[in-house]
C-alpha positions as CSV (number, residue, x, y, z in Angstrom):
1,X,-9.0,-16.0,44.2
2,X,-7.5,-13.8,41.4
3,X,-7.2,-15.5,38.0
4,X,-3.7,-16.3,36.7
5,X,-2.7,-15.5,33.1
6,X,0.2,-16.8,31.1
7,X,1.0,-15.0,27.9
8,X,3.6,-15.8,25.3
9,X,4.9,-12.3,24.4
10,X,7.4,-13.5,21.9
11,X,5.6,-12.0,18.8
12,X,8.2,-9.9,17.2
13,X,6.4,-9.8,13.8
14,X,7.4,-11.4,10.6
15,X,10.7,-10.3,9.3
16,X,10.0,-8.6,6.0
17,X,12.5,-5.8,5.9
18,X,15.4,-7.9,4.5
19,X,13.6,-8.5,1.2
20,X,12.3,-5.0,0.6
21,X,14.8,-4.2,-2.1
22,X,14.0,-7.4,-4.0
23,X,10.3,-6.7,-3.7
24,X,10.8,-3.2,-4.9
25,X,12.7,-4.4,-7.9
26,X,10.1,-7.1,-8.8
27,X,7.3,-4.5,-8.4
28,X,8.8,-2.0,-10.9
29,X,9.8,-4.8,-13.3
30,X,6.2,-6.1,-13.3
31,X,4.7,-2.6,-13.5
32,X,6.8,-1.7,-16.5
33,X,6.2,-5.0,-18.2
34,X,2.4,-4.8,-17.6
35,X,2.3,-1.5,-19.5
36,X,4.4,-3.1,-22.3
37,X,2.1,-6.1,-22.3
38,X,-1.1,-4.0,-22.6
39,X,0.4,-2.2,-25.6
40,X,1.6,-5.5,-27.0
41,X,-1.8,-7.1,-26.6
42,X,-3.4,-4.3,-28.6
43,X,-0.6,-4.4,-31.2
44,X,-0.9,-8.2,-31.8
45,X,-4.7,-8.2,-31.5
46,X,-4.3,-11.1,-28.9
47,X,-7.0,-11.7,-26.3
48,X,-4.6,-14.1,-24.6
49,X,-1.9,-11.5,-24.2
50,X,-4.5,-8.9,-22.9
51,X,-5.8,-11.5,-20.4
52,X,-2.3,-12.2,-19.2
53,X,-1.7,-8.4,-18.9
54,X,-4.7,-8.3,-16.5
55,X,-3.2,-11.2,-14.5
56,X,0.1,-9.3,-14.4
57,X,-1.7,-6.2,-13.2
58,X,-3.0,-8.2,-10.3
59,X,0.5,-9.3,-9.5
60,X,1.7,-5.7,-9.5
61,X,-0.9,-5.0,-6.8
62,X,0.3,-8.0,-4.8
63,X,4.0,-7.0,-5.1
64,X,3.2,-3.4,-4.3
65,X,1.3,-4.5,-1.1
66,X,4.1,-6.8,-0.2
67,X,6.7,-4.1,-0.7
68,X,4.8,-1.7,1.5
69,X,4.1,-4.3,4.2
70,X,7.8,-5.2,4.3
71,X,8.2,-1.8,5.9
72,X,5.0,-1.7,7.8
73,X,5.7,-5.0,9.5
74,X,8.8,-3.7,11.1
75,X,6.7,-1.6,13.4
76,X,5.4,-4.6,15.2
77,X,2.8,-4.1,17.9
78,X,1.8,-0.6,19.0
79,X,-0.9,1.3,20.8
80,X,-3.4,0.8,17.9
81,X,-2.6,-2.8,16.8
82,X,-1.7,-4.9,19.8
83,X,-1.0,-7.9,17.6
84,X,1.0,-6.0,15.0
85,X,0.3,-5.4,11.3
86,X,0.5,-9.0,10.0
87,X,-3.2,-9.2,9.0
88,X,-2.8,-6.3,6.6
89,X,-0.8,-8.6,4.3
90,X,-3.6,-11.1,4.3
91,X,-6.2,-8.4,3.7
92,X,-4.2,-7.0,0.8
93,X,-4.0,-10.4,-0.8
94,X,-7.8,-10.9,-0.2
95,X,-8.7,-7.7,-1.9
96,X,-6.4,-8.3,-4.8
97,X,-7.9,-11.8,-5.3
98,X,-11.4,-10.2,-5.3
99,X,-10.3,-7.8,-8.0
100,X,-8.7,-10.6,-10.0
101,X,-11.8,-12.9,-9.7
102,X,-14.2,-10.2,-10.9
103,X,-11.8,-9.2,-13.7
104,X,-11.4,-12.8,-14.9
105,X,-15.2,-13.2,-15.1
106,X,-15.5,-9.9,-17.1
107,X,-12.7,-10.9,-19.5
108,X,-14.1,-14.4,-20.0
109,X,-17.5,-12.8,-20.8
110,X,-15.9,-10.5,-23.3
111,X,-13.8,-13.3,-24.9
112,X,-16.9,-15.6,-25.2
113,X,-18.8,-12.8,-27.0
114,X,-16.0,-12.5,-29.5
115,X,-15.2,-16.2,-30.0
116,X,-17.2,-16.6,-33.2
117,X,-15.7,-13.5,-34.8
118,X,-13.0,-13.8,-37.4
119,X,-9.8,-13.5,-35.2
120,X,-6.3,-13.2,-36.6
121,X,-3.8,-12.4,-34.0
122,X,-0.2,-11.4,-34.9
123,X,1.5,-14.7,-34.2
124,X,5.1,-13.5,-34.6
125,X,4.4,-10.5,-32.3
126,X,2.9,-12.9,-29.7
127,X,6.0,-15.1,-29.9
128,X,8.3,-12.0,-29.3
129,X,6.1,-10.9,-26.4
130,X,6.0,-14.4,-24.9
131,X,9.8,-14.7,-25.0
132,X,10.2,-11.3,-23.5
133,X,7.7,-12.1,-20.8
134,X,9.4,-15.3,-19.9
135,X,12.7,-13.5,-19.6
136,X,11.3,-10.6,-17.5
137,X,9.2,-12.6,-15.1
138,X,11.9,-15.3,-14.9
139,X,14.4,-12.7,-13.8
140,X,12.1,-11.2,-11.2
141,X,11.2,-14.7,-9.9
142,X,14.9,-15.5,-9.6
143,X,15.5,-12.3,-7.6
144,X,12.9,-13.4,-5.1
145,X,13.9,-17.1,-5.1
146,X,14.9,-18.2,-1.6
147,X,13.4,-15.2,0.1
148,X,12.8,-15.7,3.8
149,X,9.7,-13.7,4.4
150,X,6.1,-14.7,3.7
151,X,5.7,-11.7,1.5
152,X,8.7,-12.7,-0.6
153,X,7.6,-16.4,-0.9
154,X,4.1,-15.3,-1.9
155,X,5.4,-12.9,-4.5
156,X,7.7,-15.6,-5.9
157,X,4.8,-17.9,-6.4
158,X,2.8,-15.2,-8.2
159,X,5.8,-14.6,-10.5
160,X,6.1,-18.3,-11.2
161,X,2.5,-18.3,-12.3
162,X,3.3,-15.6,-14.7
163,X,6.2,-17.6,-16.1
164,X,3.8,-20.5,-16.7
165,X,1.3,-18.2,-18.3
166,X,3.8,-16.9,-20.7
167,X,5.0,-20.4,-21.5
168,X,1.3,-21.2,-22.5
169,X,1.1,-18.0,-24.6
170,X,4.3,-19.0,-26.4
171,X,3.0,-22.5,-27.2
172,X,-0.3,-21.0,-28.4
173,X,1.5,-18.4,-30.6
174,X,3.6,-21.1,-32.2
175,X,0.5,-23.2,-32.9
176,X,-1.2,-20.1,-34.5
177,X,2.0,-19.3,-36.5
178,X,2.2,-22.7,-38.1
179,X,-1.5,-23.7,-38.4
180,X,-3.3,-20.4,-38.8
181,X,-5.9,-21.4,-36.2
182,X,-6.8,-18.0,-34.8
183,X,-9.4,-19.6,-32.4
184,X,-6.5,-20.8,-30.3
185,X,-6.0,-17.3,-29.0
186,X,-9.5,-16.8,-27.4
187,X,-9.4,-20.4,-26.1
188,X,-6.0,-19.6,-24.5
189,X,-7.5,-16.4,-23.1
190,X,-10.4,-18.4,-21.5
191,X,-7.9,-21.0,-20.1
192,X,-5.7,-18.2,-18.5
193,X,-8.8,-16.5,-17.0
194,X,-10.1,-19.8,-15.6
195,X,-6.7,-20.5,-14.0
196,X,-6.7,-16.9,-12.5
197,X,-10.3,-17.4,-11.3
198,X,-9.5,-20.8,-9.7
199,X,-6.5,-19.4,-7.7
200,X,-8.3,-16.2,-6.8
201,X,-11.3,-18.0,-5.4
202,X,-9.0,-20.3,-3.4
203,X,-7.3,-17.2,-1.9
204,X,-10.6,-15.6,-1.2
205,X,-11.9,-18.7,0.7
206,X,-8.8,-18.9,2.8
207,X,-8.7,-15.2,3.5
208,X,-12.4,-15.1,4.4
209,X,-11.8,-18.0,6.9
210,X,-9.0,-16.0,8.5
211,X,-11.1,-12.8,8.7
212,X,-14.0,-14.8,10.3
213,X,-11.5,-16.4,12.8
214,X,-12.0,-19.9,11.6
215,X,-9.7,-22.5,13.2
216,X,-6.3,-22.5,11.6
217,X,-5.8,-25.0,8.8
218,X,-4.4,-28.3,10.2
219,X,-5.0,-27.3,13.8
220,X,-6.5,-30.3,15.8
221,X,-8.6,-28.6,18.5
222,X,-9.7,-31.9,20.1
223,X,-6.2,-33.2,20.3
224,X,-5.1,-29.9,22.0
225,X,-7.9,-30.2,24.5
226,X,-7.1,-33.8,25.4
227,X,-3.4,-33.0,25.8
228,X,-4.2,-30.1,28.2
229,X,-6.7,-32.1,30.2
230,X,-4.1,-34.8,30.6
231,X,-1.8,-32.5,32.6
232,X,-1.4,-33.2,36.3
233,X,-3.9,-31.2,38.5
234,X,-6.0,-30.3,35.4
235,X,-9.5,-31.6,35.9
236,X,-11.3,-29.8,33.1
237,X,-11.1,-27.0,30.6
238,X,-13.4,-24.6,28.7
239,X,-13.6,-21.5,26.6
240,X,-10.9,-22.7,24.3
241,X,-10.5,-20.6,21.2
242,X,-7.9,-20.6,18.4
243,X,-7.5,-18.4,15.4
244,X,-4.8,-17.1,13.1
245,X,-3.8,-13.5,12.4
246,X,-2.5,-14.0,8.8
247,X,-2.6,-17.7,8.0
248,X,0.7,-18.4,9.9
249,X,0.6,-16.8,13.3
250,X,-1.7,-18.8,15.7
251,X,-3.3,-17.3,18.8
252,X,-5.1,-19.4,21.5
253,X,-6.9,-18.7,24.7
254,X,-8.1,-21.3,27.2
255,X,-9.5,-21.6,30.8
256,X,-8.0,-24.6,32.7
257,X,-9.7,-25.9,35.8
258,X,-7.1,-27.1,38.4
259,X,-7.5,-28.8,41.7
260,X,-4.7,-27.0,43.6
261,X,-4.0,-23.7,45.2
262,X,-0.3,-24.3,45.5
263,X,1.6,-21.5,43.6
264,X,4.4,-23.8,42.4
265,X,2.0,-26.5,41.1
266,X,-0.1,-23.9,39.4
267,X,3.0,-22.4,37.8
268,X,4.0,-25.9,36.6
269,X,0.6,-26.4,35.0
270,X,0.9,-23.1,33.2
271,X,4.4,-23.7,31.9
272,X,3.5,-27.3,30.8
273,X,0.4,-26.1,29.0
274,X,2.5,-23.4,27.2
275,X,5.0,-26.0,26.0
276,X,2.2,-28.3,24.7
277,X,0.7,-25.4,22.8
278,X,4.0,-24.3,21.4
279,X,4.7,-27.8,20.2
280,X,1.4,-27.7,18.3
281,X,2.2,-24.5,16.5
282,X,0.6,-21.9,18.8
283,X,2.6,-18.7,18.8
284,X,0.7,-16.7,21.4
285,X,-1.2,-18.4,24.3
286,X,-3.3,-16.9,27.0
287,X,-4.0,-19.5,29.8
288,X,-6.3,-18.8,32.7
289,X,-6.4,-21.1,35.7
290,X,-9.5,-21.6,37.8
291,X,-10.7,-23.8,40.6
292,X,-13.5,-26.2,39.5
293,X,-16.0,-24.5,41.8
294,X,-15.2,-21.0,40.5
295,X,-18.0,-19.3,38.6
296,X,-16.9,-18.4,35.1
297,X,-19.3,-16.3,33.1
298,X,-17.7,-17.4,29.8
299,X,-18.3,-21.1,30.5
300,X,-22.0,-20.8,29.6
301,X,-21.5,-19.0,26.2
């Protein structure tokens, strides 16, 4: 008896094109400001400003990737990528996080080596840069606020991190200005790099899980199995696999053993299984029906 497959072909890809202009604007804003920030960090002799410049450079990479992918994702699936290009967005974020994690460690090592040196940053210059940074990043974040695509939401969160970073630099600069405690600057630099490292490692762990096809976060595989096996005419199941393409789009395959050869009943099982899976967040399901006595080579793997 030939196997029957049920596919959910509704994957039209994430809609990124609408936010392309906002992402482009945010990218160029951040690129220009990162260059200004590097110059400002050298001018003010501030390790904290230079550390935040490195953080902003990472965000420029994220925004550039998001802008590019907002166009790439429009292609959807093709002859080379049958699931579309969604995973490229996750891969871009993973690589950027790797760069940020390595850079944060290098900058922390450099800062720690200088922490006992006499350090006198230009506090007034730091305050001017911090106010400018808050205004620039705040404007870019406002332009992306309420964006509908995953790229826009992710970029918005990165920009909000920048706003918080500049708020910290502003507070530190004010403390230095009125107390003369230059050590606040390297300590602030270490704090910024620890924050960047923490977030980068979290993204790396999540991205690695996606690349290794770990079960999607929050996906209860046992509950799905029980729900499918509770369907009428279903007497067993095996070879159930679930993974996510990009952290959002969930794919599942499963073999269901049924006790009927009736075409209508088998179709009902397939449609019911698809509804159950859709209700549990599965976007693309492949369901294969078998008789209990059928020999399935995959069952023993």
